C-alpha positions in Angstrom: 33.0 16.3 -17.5 29.5 15.7 -16.3 27.6 18.7 -14.9 26.0 18.5 -11.5 22.6 18.7 -13.3 23.4 15.6 -15.4 24.5 13.7 -12.4 21.4 14.6 -10.5 19.2 13.6 -13.4 20.9 10.2 -13.5 20.1 9.8 -9.9 16.4 10.4 -10.5 16.1 7.6 -13.0 15.6 4.8 -10.5 12.9 5.0 -7.8 15.5 3.7 -5.4 15.6 7.2 -4.0 12.0 6.9 -2.7 13.3 4.9 0.3 16.5 6.7 0.9 15.8 9.7 3.1 19.3 11.1 2.7 18.8 11.3 -1.1 15.3 12.8 -0.8 17.0 15.4 1.5 19.6 16.0 -1.2 16.9 17.0 -3.7 15.0 19.0 -1.1 18.0 21.0 -0.2 18.3 22.2 -3.8 15.2 24.3 -3.4 12.8 23.3 -0.5 9.9 25.4 -1.8 10.2 24.0 -5.3 10.6 20.5 -4.0 7.3 20.6 -2.1 5.4 22.4 -4.9 6.2 19.6 -7.3 5.0 16.8 -5.0 8.6 16.0 -3.9 9.4 14.8 -7.4 13.3 15.0 -7.9 13.1 14.8 -11.6 10.9 17.9 -11.7 13.2 19.7 -9.3 16.2 19.0 -11.4 14.4 19.7 -14.7 12.9 23.0 -13.4 15.7 24.6 -11.5 17.9 27.2 -13.2 21.4 25.7 -14.0 23.2 28.8 -12.6 21.2 28.7 -9.4 21.9 25.0 -9.1 25.7 25.5 -9.5 25.7 28.1 -6.7 23.4 26.0 -4.5 25.5 22.9 -5.1 28.5 24.7 -3.6 26.6 25.9 -0.6 25.0 22.5 0.4 27.7 20.0 -0.5 25.4 18.8 -3.3 28.3 17.6 -5.6 29.8 15.4 -2.9 26.5 14.0 -1.8 25.5 13.3 -5.4 28.7 11.4 -6.2 28.3 9.3 -3.1 24.6 8.5 -3.9 25.5 7.5 -7.5 28.3 5.2 -6.1 25.9 3.7 -3.6 23.2 3.1 -6.3 25.8 1.4 -8.6 26.8 -0.9 -5.7 23.2 -1.6 -4.9 22.3 -2.6 -8.5 25.4 -4.9 -8.8 25.5 -6.9 -5.5 27.9 -9.7 -4.9 25.1 -11.7 -3.2 21.6 -11.2 -2.0 19.1 -13.2 0.0 17.2 -13.9 -3.2 20.3 -15.1 -5.1 20.9 -17.6 -2.3 17.4 -18.7 -1.5 15.5 -17.9 -4.7 16.6 -21.1 -6.5 14.5 -21.6 -9.6 13.2 -18.0 -9.4 16.6 -16.7 -10.5 16.2 -18.4 -13.9 12.5 -17.5 -14.3 11.2 -14.6 -12.1 7.9 -14.0 -10.4 5.4 -11.7 -12.2 3.5 -9.7 -9.6 0.3 -8.3 -11.0 -1.7 -5.6 -9.2 -4.2 -2.9 -10.3 -2.3 -0.2 -8.4 1.2 0.5 -7.1 2.0 3.0 -4.4 5.7 3.7 -4.9 5.8 7.4 -4.2 3.3 10.3 -4.1 4.7 11.7 -7.3 3.5 8.7 -9.2 -0.2 8.7 -8.3 -1.3 5.3 -9.6 -2.5 4.1 -6.2 -5.6 4.8 -4.1 -4.9 3.2 -0.7 -3.8 0.2 1.2 -3.7 -2.3 -1.7 -1.5 -0.1 -3.8 0.8 0.9 -0.9 1.2 -2.8 0.0 2.1 -3.5 -3.7 4.7 -0.8 -3.7 6.2 -2.1 -0.5 6.2 -5.6 -2.0 8.3 -4.4 -4.9 10.7 -2.5 -2.7 11.0 -5.5 -0.4 11.8 -7.8 -3.3 14.4 -5.3 -4.5 16.2 -5.1 -1.2 16.2 -8.9 -0.8 17.1 -9.5 -4.4 14.1 -11.6 -5.1 13.7 -12.0 -8.8 10.3 -10.2 -9.4 8.7 -8.0 -12.0 5.7 -5.8 -11.3 2.9 -5.6 -13.8 0.2 -2.9 -13.7 -1.5 -0.1 -15.6 -0.3 3.5 -16.1 -3.3 5.8 -15.1 -2.4 9.1 -16.8 -5.0 10.9 -14.7 -4.0 9.0 -11.5 -6.7 8.5 -8.9 -8.1 11.7 -7.5 -7.0 14.3 -5.1 -9.3 15.1 -2.1 -10.4 18.7 -1.8 -12.7 19.7 1.0 -15.1 22.6 0.7 -16.3 24.9 3.6 -18.8 22.3 4.7 -16.1 19.6 4.8 -17.7 17.8 1.9 -15.2 15.8 -0.1 -14.7 16.7 -3.8 -12.6 14.4 -6.0 -10.3 16.4 -8.3 -8.4 14.8 -11.2 -4.7 15.8 -11.2 -3.1 14.6 -14.4 0.7 14.4 -14.6 3.2 14.3 -17.5 5.3 11.2 -18.3 8.2 13.5 -18.9 8.2 14.3 -15.1 8.8 10.7 -14.1 11.6 8.1 -14.8 9.3 6.1 -17.1 10.6 4.9 -20.4 8.8 3.3 -23.4 9.8 -0.2 -24.1 11.2 -0.7 -27.6 12.2 -3.6 -29.8 15.7 -4.2 -31.3 14.9 -1.8 -34.1 13.9 1.0 -31.8 10.1 0.6 -32.4 7.7 1.1 -29.6 6.5 -2.2 -28.1 2.8 -2.6 -27.9 0.4 -5.5 -27.0 -3.0 -6.1 -28.6 -6.2 -6.8 -26.6 -9.3 -8.2 -28.3 -12.5 -6.4 -27.2 -16.0 -6.7 -28.6 -15.9 -5.6 -32.2 -12.4 -4.3 -32.1 -8.7 -4.7 -31.1 -7.0 -2.1 -29.0 -3.3 -1.6 -28.4 -1.4 -0.7 -25.3 2.0 0.8 -25.1 4.5 -0.9 -22.7 6.4 1.3 -20.3 8.9 0.5 -17.6 10.1 2.1 -14.4 13.0 0.8 -12.4 12.3 0.3 -8.7 15.7 -0.5 -7.3 16.6 -3.9 -8.6 13.0 -4.6 -9.7 11.3 -3.7 -13.0 7.7 -2.3 -12.9 5.9 -2.8 -16.3 3.0 -0.5 -16.9 0.5 -0.5 -19.8 -0.9 2.6 -21.3 -3.8 2.6 -23.8 -3.0 6.0 -25.4 -1.9 4.4 -28.6 -2.8 6.5 -31.7 -4.4 3.5 -33.3 -7.1 3.4 -30.6 -10.2 5.5 -30.6 -10.4 8.4 -28.2 -12.7 6.4 -25.9 -10.2 3.5 -25.8 -7.3 5.8 -25.2 -9.2 6.9 -22.0 -9.4 3.3 -20.8 -6.3 3.8 -18.7 -7.1 7.3 -17.7 -8.2 6.8 -14.1 -7.7 4.2 -11.4 -11.1 2.6 -10.5 -12.9 5.1 -12.7 -15.9 4.6 -14.9 -18.7 2.0 -15.0 -18.5 -1.8 -15.1 -17.7 -1.8 -18.8 -14.6 0.3 -18.0 -13.8 -1.9 -15.0 -13.8 -5.2 -16.9 -11.9 -3.8 -19.8 -9.2 -2.5 -17.4 -9.0 -5.9 -15.7 -8.7 -7.6 -19.1 -5.9 -5.2 -20.1 -4.2 -5.8 -16.8 -4.4 -9.6 -16.9 -4.2 -10.4 -20.6 -2.2 -7.4 -21.7 0.1 -7.7 -18.8 0.9 -11.4 -19.7 1.5 -10.4 -23.3 3.7 -7.5 -22.3 5.9 -10.0 -20.3 6.3 -12.1 -23.4 7.0 -9.1 -25.6 9.8 -8.2 -23.3 11.2 -11.7 -23.2 10.4 -12.2 -19.6 9.5 -15.9 -19.0 7.9 -15.8 -15.6 7.8 -19.0 -13.6 5.1 -17.8 -11.2 2.2 -15.4 -11.6 1.4 -13.7 -8.3 -2.1 -12.1 -8.6 -2.7 -9.4 -6.0 -6.5 -9.3 -5.7 -9.1 -10.5 -8.2 -8.6 -7.6 -10.6 -5.7 -9.5 -12.2 -7.3 -12.9 -12.6 -7.7 -12.9 -16.4 -3.9 -13.5 -16.5 -4.7 -17.1 -15.6 -6.9 -17.6 -18.7 -4.4 -15.8 -21.0 -1.5 -17.9 -19.8 -3.5 -21.1 -20.5 -4.7 -19.7 -23.9 -1.1 -19.0 -24.9 -0.1 -22.7 -24.1 -3.1 -23.9 -26.2 -2.1 -21.8 -29.2 1.7 -22.0 -28.9 2.2 -25.5 -27.6 -0.9 -27.2 -28.8 -2.0 -28.2 -25.3 -5.4 -29.5 -24.4 -7.2 -26.5 -22.8 -8.0 -28.3 -19.6 -4.4 -29.4 -19.3 -3.2 -25.9 -20.1 -5.5 -24.5 -17.4 -4.1 -27.0 -14.9 -0.6 -26.0 -15.7 -1.5 -22.3 -15.4 -3.1 -22.9 -12.0 -0.1 -24.8 -10.7 2.1 -21.8 -11.4 -0.3 -19.2 -9.9 -0.3 -17.6 -6.5 -3.3 -15.6 -5.4 -3.7 -13.1 -2.6 -7.1 -11.8 -1.5 -7.3 -8.6 0.5 -11.1 -8.2 0.8 -13.0 -9.6 3.8 -16.1 -7.6 2.8 -18.3 -9.5 0.4 -19.4 -6.3 -1.5 -15.8 -5.5 -2.2 -15.4 -8.3 -4.8 -16.2 -7.5 -8.4 -19.4 -9.0 -9.9 -19.9 -8.6 -13.6 -23.4 -9.3 -14.9 -23.8 -12.4 -17.1 -24.4 -10.5 -20.4 -21.5 -8.1 -19.8 -19.1 -10.9 -18.9 -20.2 -13.0 -21.9 -19.6 -10.2 -24.2 -16.0 -9.6 -23.0 -15.0 -13.2 -22.3 -15.9 -14.6 -25.7 -12.4 -14.0 -27.2 -10.9 -15.9 -24.3 -13.3 -18.8 -24.7 -12.6 -18.9 -28.4 -8.9 -18.8 -27.8 -9.1 -21.7 -25.3 -11.4 -23.7 -27.6 -13.9 -24.0 -24.8 -17.7 -23.2 -24.7 -18.3 -19.7 -23.5 -20.7 -21.0 -20.8 -18.0 -23.1 -19.4 -15.5 -20.3 -19.2 -18.2 -18.1 -17.5 -18.6 -20.9 -15.0 -14.9 -20.5 -14.0 -16.0 -17.3 -12.3 -19.2 -18.5 -10.6 -19.6 -20.0 -7.2 -22.0 -22.6 -8.8 -20.9 -23.1 -12.4 -24.3 -24.6 -13.2 -26.1 -21.4 -12.3 -26.1 -19.6 -15.6 -27.8 -16.6 -14.2 -25.2 -15.8 -11.5 -22.6 -13.0 -12.1 -19.0 -13.6 -13.1 -16.6 -13.0 -10.2 -12.8 -12.6 -11.0 -12.0 -13.5 -7.3 -13.7 -16.9 -7.8 -11.8 -17.5 -11.0 -8.5 -16.8 -9.2 -9.4 -19.0 -6.2 -10.4 -21.9 -8.4 -7.3 -21.7 -10.6 -4.4 -21.0 -8.3 -1.9 -23.3 -6.6 -1.6 -21.2 -3.5 -4.2 -18.7 -2.2 -3.8 -16.6 1.0 -5.3 -13.9 3.1 -3.1 -11.1 4.5 -3.3 -11.9 8.2 -4.0 -14.9 10.3 -7.6 -13.8 11.2 -8.1 -12.8 7.6 -7.2 -16.3 6.6 -9.9 -17.6 8.9 -12.5 -15.1 7.5 -11.5 -16.0 3.9 -11.9 -19.7 4.5 -15.4 -19.1 5.9 -16.3 -16.7 3.1 -15.2 -19.0 0.3 -16.1 -22.4 1.7 -19.0 -22.4 -0.8 -16.4 -23.1 -3.5 -15.4 -26.4 -1.7 -18.7 -27.5 -0.1 -17.4 -31.0 0.4 -14.6 -29.7 2.7 -14.7 -28.6 6.3 -14.1 -24.9 6.8 -10.7 -25.5 8.3 -9.7 -27.5 5.2 -10.5 -24.8 2.6 -7.3 -24.3 0.7 -6.7 -20.6 1.6 -3.8 -19.9 4.0 -2.4 -16.6 5.1 0.8 -14.6 4.9 0.6 -11.6 7.1 1.5 -8.3 5.4 4.6 -6.3 6.3 5.8 -2.8 5.5 8.9 -1.7 3.7 10.6 -0.1 6.7 13.1 2.2 4.8 10.2 3.9 3.0 8.4 4.9 6.2 11.1 5.2 8.9 12.2 8.6 10.1 15.9 9.3 9.5 16.2 10.2 13.2 14.9 6.7 14.2 17.2 5.1 11.7 20.1 6.9 13.3 19.0 5.8 16.7 18.9 2.2 15.5 22.3 2.5 13.9 23.8 3.6 17.1 22.2 0.9 19.3 21.5 -2.0 17.0 24.4 -1.7 14.7 25.1 0.1 11.4 23.7 -2.9 9.4 20.6 -3.3 11.6 18.3 -3.2 8.5 20.1 -6.2 7.0 19.1 -8.2 10.1 15.6 -6.8 10.6 14.0 -10.2 10.8 16.2 -11.4 13.6 14.3 -11.0 16.9 17.5 -11.3 19.0 18.9 -8.1 17.5 15.8 -6.2 18.7 16.5 -7.1 22.3 19.0 -4.3 22.3 16.2 -1.8 22.2 15.7 -2.3 25.9 19.2 -1.0 26.6 18.5 2.5 25.1 18.3 5.3 27.7 14.6 6.2 28.0 15.5 9.9 27.8 17.3 9.4 24.5 14.4 7.6 22.8 11.9 10.1 24.2 14.0 13.1 22.9 14.0 11.6 19.4 10.3 11.0 19.5 9.6 14.6 20.6 11.6 15.9 17.7 9.5 13.9 15.3 6.3 15.0 17.0 7.2 18.6 16.8 7.9 18.2 13.0 4.6 16.5 12.5 2.8 19.3 14.3 4.5 21.9 12.1 3.3 19.8 9.1 -0.2 19.6 10.3 -0.4 23.3 11.1 0.9 24.1 7.6 -1.7 21.9 6.0 -4.5 23.5 8.0 -3.2 27.0 7.0 -3.1 26.0 3.3 -6.7 24.8 3.5 -7.9 28.0 5.3 -6.1 30.1 2.7 -7.6 28.2 -0.2 -11.1 28.6 1.2 -10.5 32.2 2.4 -11.5 31.2 5.9 -10.0 32.4 9.2 -6.8 30.7 10.2 -7.4 27.8 12.7 -6.0 28.2 16.2 -3.8 25.1 16.6 -1.7 26.5 19.5 -2.9 23.7 21.7 -1.2 21.2 19.3 2.2 21.1 21.0 4.7 18.2 21.6 3.8 18.1 25.3 0.2 17.1 24.6 -0.8 13.5 24.0 -1.7 13.2 20.3 -3.6 10.3 18.7 -4.1 9.9 15.0 -6.7 8.2 12.9 -5.9 8.1 9.2 -7.2 5.6 6.7 -10.0 5.1 4.1 -13.2 6.6 5.5 -15.8 3.9 5.2 -18.6 3.0 7.6 -17.2 -0.3 8.8 -13.9 1.3 9.9 -16.0 3.5 12.2 -14.0 6.8 12.2 -16.9 8.3 14.2 -16.7 5.9 17.1 -15.3 8.6 19.3 -18.3 10.8 18.7 -21.1 8.8 20.3 -21.1 10.9 23.5 -19.8 14.4 22.9 -19.9 15.5 26.5 -17.7 12.6 27.4 -15.4 13.4 24.5 -15.3 17.1 25.7 -14.2 16.0 29.2 -11.5 13.8 27.7 -9.9 16.1 25.2 -10.2 19.2 27.4 -9.0 17.8 30.7 -7.3 20.7 32.6 -4.0 18.8 33.2 -4.2 15.8 30.8 -5.6 17.0 27.5 -5.8 15.0 24.3 -5.4 16.1 20.7 -6.9 14.2 17.8 -5.6 14.2 14.2 -7.8 12.7 11.4 -7.0 12.1 7.8 -8.4 9.9 5.1 -10.6 9.9 2.1 -13.7 8.0 0.8 -14.1 6.4 -2.6 -15.6 9.0 -5.0 -18.9 7.0 -5.0 -19.1 6.4 -1.2 -21.4 9.1 0.1 -21.8 7.5 3.5 -18.0 7.7 3.9 -18.1 11.3 2.8 -20.8 12.0 5.4 -18.4 10.8 8.2 -15.7 13.2 6.9 -18.3 16.0 7.1 -19.1 14.9 10.6 -15.5 15.3 11.6 -15.6 18.8 10.1 -18.7 19.6 12.3 -16.7 18.4 15.4 -13.9 20.8 14.4 -16.4 23.7 14.2 -17.8 22.8 17.6 -16.3 25.3 20.1 -15.6 22.4 22.5 -13.3 20.7 20.0 -12.1 23.6 17.8 -8.6 23.5 19.1 -8.4 19.8 19.9 -9.4 18.1 16.6 -7.8 18.7 13.1 -8.4 17.0 9.8 -5.5 16.8 7.3 -6.7 17.1 3.8 -5.7 14.8 0.9 -4.3 11.7 2.7 -1.5 10.3 0.5 1.9 8.8 1.0 3.4 12.1 2.1 0.7 12.9 4.6 0.9 9.4 5.9 4.7 9.5 6.3 4.5 12.6 8.4 1.8 11.3 10.6 3.3 7.8 11.1 6.6 9.3 12.2 5.3 11.8 14.7 2.2 10.5 16.3 2.0 9.2 19.9 -0.8 6.7 19.4 -2.5 5.3 16.3 -6.2 4.5 16.5 -7.8 1.7 14.5 -11.4 0.8 15.3 -12.9 -1.3 12.5 -15.9 -3.6 13.1 -14.2 -6.9 13.6 -13.5 -9.0 11.5 -13.7 -6.6 8.5 -10.1 -5.3 8.6 -8.0 -7.6 6.4 -4.7 -6.4 7.8 -4.3 -2.6 8.3 -0.6 -1.9 7.7 -0.5 1.8 8.8 -0.2 0.7 12.4 3.0 -1.2 11.5 4.6 1.9 10.1 3.7 3.8 13.4 5.3 1.2 15.7 8.5 1.3 13.8 8.7 5.0 14.5 8.0 4.6 18.3 4.2 5.2 18.3 1.8 2.9 20.1 -1.0 1.1 18.4 -4.5 1.4 19.8 -6.7 -1.0 18.0 -9.6 -3.5 17.8 -8.2 -7.0 17.8 -8.6 -7.3 14.1 -6.3 -7.7 11.1 -2.6 -7.9 12.0 -3.3 -6.7 15.6 -5.2 -9.9 16.4 -1.9 -11.8 16.1 0.5 -9.1 17.2 -0.9 -7.8 20.5 0.7 -9.4 23.5 -0.9 -7.4 26.3 2.0 -4.9 26.8 3.1 -3.8 23.3 0.3 -1.5 22.6 -3.4 -1.3 23.5 -6.4 -3.5 22.6 -10.0 -2.2 22.3 -12.4 -4.9 23.4 -11.6 -8.6 23.9 -12.0 -9.9 20.4 -15.5 -11.2 20.9 -18.2 -10.2 18.4 -21.9 -9.6 19.1 -24.4 -10.6 16.5 -26.0 -7.1 16.7 -23.8 -4.4 15.1 -25.3 -1.6 17.2 -24.6 -3.5 20.5 -21.1 -4.3 19.2 -20.5 -0.6 18.4 -21.6 0.5 21.8 -19.4 -2.2 23.5 -16.4 -1.1 21.5 -17.1 2.6 22.2 -17.2 1.9 26.0 -14.0 -0.2 25.8 -12.2 2.6 23.8 -13.2 5.3 26.2 -12.4 3.3 29.3 -9.0 2.5 27.8 -8.3 6.2 27.0 -9.6 7.5 30.4 -8.1 4.9 32.7 -5.0 3.6 31.0 -3.7 5.5 28.0 -4.0 9.2 29.1 -2.8 8.5 32.6 0.1 6.5 31.4 1.3 9.2 29.0 1.1 12.0 31.6 2.6 10.0 34.5 6.1 11.4 34.7 9.3 10.4 36.5 9.9 12.8 39.3 13.6 13.2 38.4 13.8 12.9 34.6 10.3 14.3 33.8 9.7 11.6 31.2 6.8 9.1 31.0 8.7 6.0 32.0 5.9 3.4 31.7 4.9 4.8 28.3 8.5 4.5 27.1 8.7 0.9 28.4 5.6 0.1 26.3 7.2 1.9 23.3 10.3 -0.2 23.6 8.3 -3.5 24.0 6.3 -2.5 20.9 9.4 -1.9 18.8 11.1 -5.0 20.2 8.3 -7.5 19.7 6.7 -6.2 16.4 9.5 -4.8 14.2 11.1 -8.1 13.4 7.8 -9.6 12.3 5.8 -7.0 10.5 8.2 -5.9 7.8 8.4 -6.5 4.1 11.6 -8.6 4.4 9.8 -11.2 6.5 6.7 -11.0 4.2 8.8 -11.6 1.0 10.7 -14.5 2.7 7.4 -16.1 3.5 6.1 -15.7 0.0 9.3 -17.1 -1.5 9.4 -20.1 0.8 5.7 -21.0 1.1 4.3 -19.8 -2.3 6.8 -18.9 -5.0 9.1 -21.8 -4.8 6.4 -24.5 -4.7 4.7 -22.8 -7.6 7.9 -22.3 -9.5 8.8 -26.0 -8.9 5.5 -27.0 -10.5 6.1 -24.6 -13.4 9.6 -25.9 -14.1 8.6 -29.6 -13.6 5.8 -29.6 -16.0 4.5 -33.0 -17.1 4.3 -33.8 -20.9 0.8 -33.3 -22.1 -1.4 -36.4 -22.1 
């Protein structure tokens, strides 16, 4: 008979639990203190807890019954009778999609993500799993993760490495039929390195990860996959070669014959050349024909509307590392270098992986309608003979994996009023009309419960920081569920303008400390380790917190990660987003907030430019852009404060005389949920990719012409 510990361990082996709050609660209930101390990692909880304690605890918290039910549900989930993907996936069911990305944000206990790109990739895998879309993720296993944000007494950000052990995660080494570890080679200047292949199940989807800690490699090469976005340009190009070339070879080593390569950002673009090189070597194809075939089966998504955000490798560096690819293709090195240049004839220009991907993909897309426009303008230089509107870059707007981010209390509310199977019908707008029938008092009560929990979380994080720095405990008594609370949490970089609120401190003082209608502000976010201007903005927030006028009205939550985000998204009243338009590609955090009953307050940029209907949130500005940044910043500041002073704050505090609830605020909450939830979710996003990108690319892959 299996012990409860064995059953629980079995349940940890698939990351399906990451989007099942009732199962996360099961592991938390074993030992709440231990659960939080190990980054909410169920495998570590089960592996660390004393068996005798577990047996006693299991009887107290119905853990045996809950575990048996969860295992049954997992078995049913992994063996469905039918899924959307089985019905609509057509050719993909025979040959899946290979989804390449430099980072994957599945859960905070697997820290191989840094921000929005990785979180989106994790949601993409989970969405594919729920729909049953045949897809395999391909990435790198960074054994030192990214970095943890630690603030000192001056609020300066320090970036601390937090290594983790593979034994603490449901990751297994891929092996051949004889039980030998599977590895893939990668040719680098003067040497060949080897990468181990690892797998982690994410529901019905496999995530393949490469790790360079093979004993045949030098110590330096074993550190190649140590850190996400770490090191210099030599490290960066080697990581990208390992991701694209090594990832392609790992798929073949595992017997996965992918019909489509989906490259999520330019970091993955070397997969295009590797796939063509394989066809040249294995099938004897002409290299140009092989490149054409590879391009026809490739989908490329760009996420970066900021020109400086695209990798540029100097000529000599690129030539050094691309020579094996050129030799394998049988093409002159200079010609291969030209694949990554805006002007192939300009031998002095750098090699850009994004350019390689755009030139050699069947489908290319931005991640929001406005971002598609920006991308076509940015990359028209690759198609100078075409009008900007004819540049072959479309858009598929991002969506979020709702079960990952939705509060259990909101899920229960939806089950009662939308139906127990509401999540299966999430893309149907008619179902969401039922939101209007919910008693305003009921939805308000649920939101207040979530807000109170968020405030406890924020107070706890502030206490932990004060204890660590041996500083006086902050007085956050003003943070209570009755006070309007607005959050700003994202990467701290200058163009996102986290400091827009601080242009007139006297005006801010009057706003947040209004005697009857106060406002609390919660900030969270981190800057890239090399981004000192972004770190200066974090320090500025710290100075605001130390200012006596704002000491009890502003708080900064340290080390923004998936757990911090989840707590903020679920409890916040309003979510502030104020990038300098049009530099926000999409901005999915706001989508997570509206699913949980919060309201979005944003510049008309990214997804909000196509989502805002005038009454389902709030818009800063009118979408027009001034040529002078300083003038634009001042305009947006004035618009934001006018919106806060004249609309948002009064609406929140305007209460019904009988019920005491903010009726107009709740009406806007309902409209937000009703008009946005069915559109901005991962199910709709995956369906769009399947219909508009994957199936056309798979059709081209499966209907290959005989070589000339």
